[in-house]
N, C-alpha and C positions, 0 to 999 in steps of 0.2 A: 504494500500500500504506500502511495506517495504521501508527502507531507500535506498536500492539499486534501488528499483522501482522508487523512487523520483528522483534519479540521472539518470534514463533513461533505466535501464535494464528491460527486460521482465522477467516474472516468470521463464521461461525455461532457459534464459541466466543466471539468478542468481543461479538457481539450479546447472547448469553445472559448473559455475565459482567456487562456494563454494565447489562442489565435487572435483574439481581439486586441491583446496587448501589442501584437505585431502589426495587425492590419489597421488598427484604429476603427473608426465608424465603418460598419459594414452591414449589408443586408443579410437576411437569414439564408438566402440561396448562396451568397458568396461565402458565408461562414460554413455552411454545410460542405461546400467543395474544399475550402481551405483546411478545415479541421478534420475532414473525413468522418464527420458525424452524419449518419443517414438522414435524408430529407424528411423521412417519416418521423424522425425524433427531434429534429432541430428546433421546432417551435416549442415543444414541451421543455426542452433543455433551456431555451432562452427565457421562457416564461418563469421557470424555476429560478434562474439567475436574477431575473428582474424582481421577483417576489422577495428574494433575499438581499435585494439592494446591492447587487454586485455588478449589474449593468443598468444603463439608462437607455431610453429610446428617444430618437429624434422623430418628430412628426413630419416625416417626408413620405413620398410615394415612390418606391416601397419604403416601409419603415427601416430605419438604420439603427443599429445597436452600438453603444459606446460603453467601454468598461470603466468602472471606478478605478482610482489609482490603487496599486497593490497594497500599500500600508493600510488604507481604509478597508479594502477587501479582507485583509487578514484580521483586522480588529473586529469587523462585523462577524466573521466566521468564528472567531474566538469567543465573542459574546454569546453566539448561539450555542456553542459547545458548553460554555459555563452554565447557561440556563438549563440545558439538558442534564448536565451533571447534578445541578441543584435539585431538579425534579426527581432524578434517580435517587439521590441521597434521601430526599423526603419519603420516597416510596420505601426505601430500605428501613427507614425509621418506623414507618407504619407497620411494615412486616415484623420488625423486631418487637413492637408493642403487642402485636397479635400473638407472636410466639410466647412472649412473657405471660400474657393473659391465659394461655392454654397450658402453662406449665404449673406444677406444684410450687408453692412458696419455698423459702429457704429450707433445704433438707432438714428434717427434724433432728433436734439434739438427741444424742444417744439413740437415734434410730426410731424414736416413737413420740416426739413432741413437736407440734407445730405451734409457733407463736403467731397470734393474729387477733385483732379486735372483731367484735360482732359486726357482720355486714361488710367487712373489708373485701377488696378484690382478691387478696391472697386467700382468705378463708372461703370465699365463694368457689375459687378454683379447687382448693383442698376438699371442699364438700363434694363437688362434682366427681373428683377422682376417687374419693372414698366410697361414694354411693355406687360408682361404676363397678366396684369390685364385688358387689352383691349379685348373686345368681339365683337365689331362691327366696330368702326372707330378710327383712330388715325391721327391727324393732327399735323405736325411738321414743325416749321419754324426754319431754320438753318442759323445763322449768326455768330456774335462773340461768343466765341473765336475761332470758327472753321476756320475763315478766315485767321488766321496767323499761323495755325498749319500745320504740314506735313501730307501728305496723309497716311503715315504709322501710325501716331497717330490717325487720323480720322477713319481709317479702323477698328481699334479695337472696336470703339464705334458703327460704322455702323454694324459690325458683331454681336455685342452684341444685338443691336436693333432688327435685324432680327432673331437672335437665340430665342428671346423671343416672336416674333410675331406669332400668330396663322395663319393657312393657309387661313382661310376664312375672314381675316381682310381686310378692305378697308383702305389703307394707302395713305395719301396725304403728300408729302414732298416738302416744299418750300425752295429753296436755294437762298442765296444772290449771286450776280454776282461774288463777291470776293471769295466766297466758291467754285464756279465753277472753278475759276482759279487754285485752289489747287487740284481739283479732276482729275483723269486720264481720258483720252478720252473714255475709255471703261466703265466708270461709269454707264451711262444709261443702257447698256446691262447687267452689273452686277446686277443692281437693277431689271431689267426685268426678270432675272433668279430666283428671289426669289419667294417663294410660295404664299405670300399674294399678293393681287391686289394692285399695286403701281402706283401712278401717280406723275410725277415730274414737277415742274414749277420753273422758275427763276424770281427773282425780283431784281431790281438794288440795293436796300439797305434794310437790315433787321437789325434794331438797337439792338435787343436782341433775343437770341434763346429761344424758348419755344415750348411746345406741349400741345395738348388737347386730353385726352383719353375719348372716349365715351361721350363727352360733360359733363362729371361729375367730372373730375380731370384735373387740369392744372399744369404743372411743368415749372419752369423758371430758366435759368442759371443765377448764380450770378457772374459777372465779377470779376476776380482776381484783387485786388488793386495794384499789382506791376507788372503784366504781361498781356499784351493784348492778348497773345497767350495761355492763360490758364483761367480756371474758379476757383472760390473759393468754389463753391458748387452748389447744386440745391435745390430750395424750391418747395414743392408741396402744392397746394391749392385745397381745396374741397368746399369752400364757393361758392354756386351756382351762386350768382350774379357776383363774380369775374371770375369764370370759363366761364360764358356766355359772359363776356366782352372780355376775351382772344379769345374765339371762334369768336366773332364778328370781332375783329381785324384781326384774321387769314383770315376770309372770305374776308375782304377788300383787304388785301395783295394778296390773291389768285386770286381774280378777276382781279387785275391789273398786274398779273404775266404772263410770257411767257411759254407756254407748252413746255416741253422737250421730252415727250413721248406721243405716240398715246393713 
């Protein structure tokens, strides 16, 4: 590739421009013959050069074409390339943002702890990835810190939860009465419209939020030390004895809870 080619000119455009620097003002027919650019292409090439302000036209019959001086042509081509690179850089930045949003947050400390506040982008991504691991059942007990958060904040995590859930998943969600006070009246119908099979129940009090995935992994919310309306992070547990205990606790709460959906 020639230097002009690296600045964005096609081979035909370079031939015509260089020919004009030798011939001066010339008609399209004369340029086609002098540059050896086919007559069927010469007008497209000249129109392209004119659009990029590398040639000017004289209003004669027939039209004659004149090149701008080389320093000006180079500066205009360089400005074009700079604009293209800027657009490309912006595109890469957008791609990087998309990649970040689709990745888990910072790898968990000691392999099982994710730090993140309620409703944060990091925790939404973590929630999606966590739920995607479920293949048959997912049992979720929802209490603090959801009880003191706004519905707008809670909705981001509920949406992330169901974005990650497979259609054939059996989901049991246990809500504390105080969480119910935060949720809108249409919440049961919103849940009913989701693709997984979802059953809702309410319990007067749930001391801590946790879930159990396929009876093999449990995750527990860690309360924020300075805010009852937020979390410090989530810890995931795979030790089977611990998971079994969380499942047992969930079943006890579930049995004592009030059904909210058929």
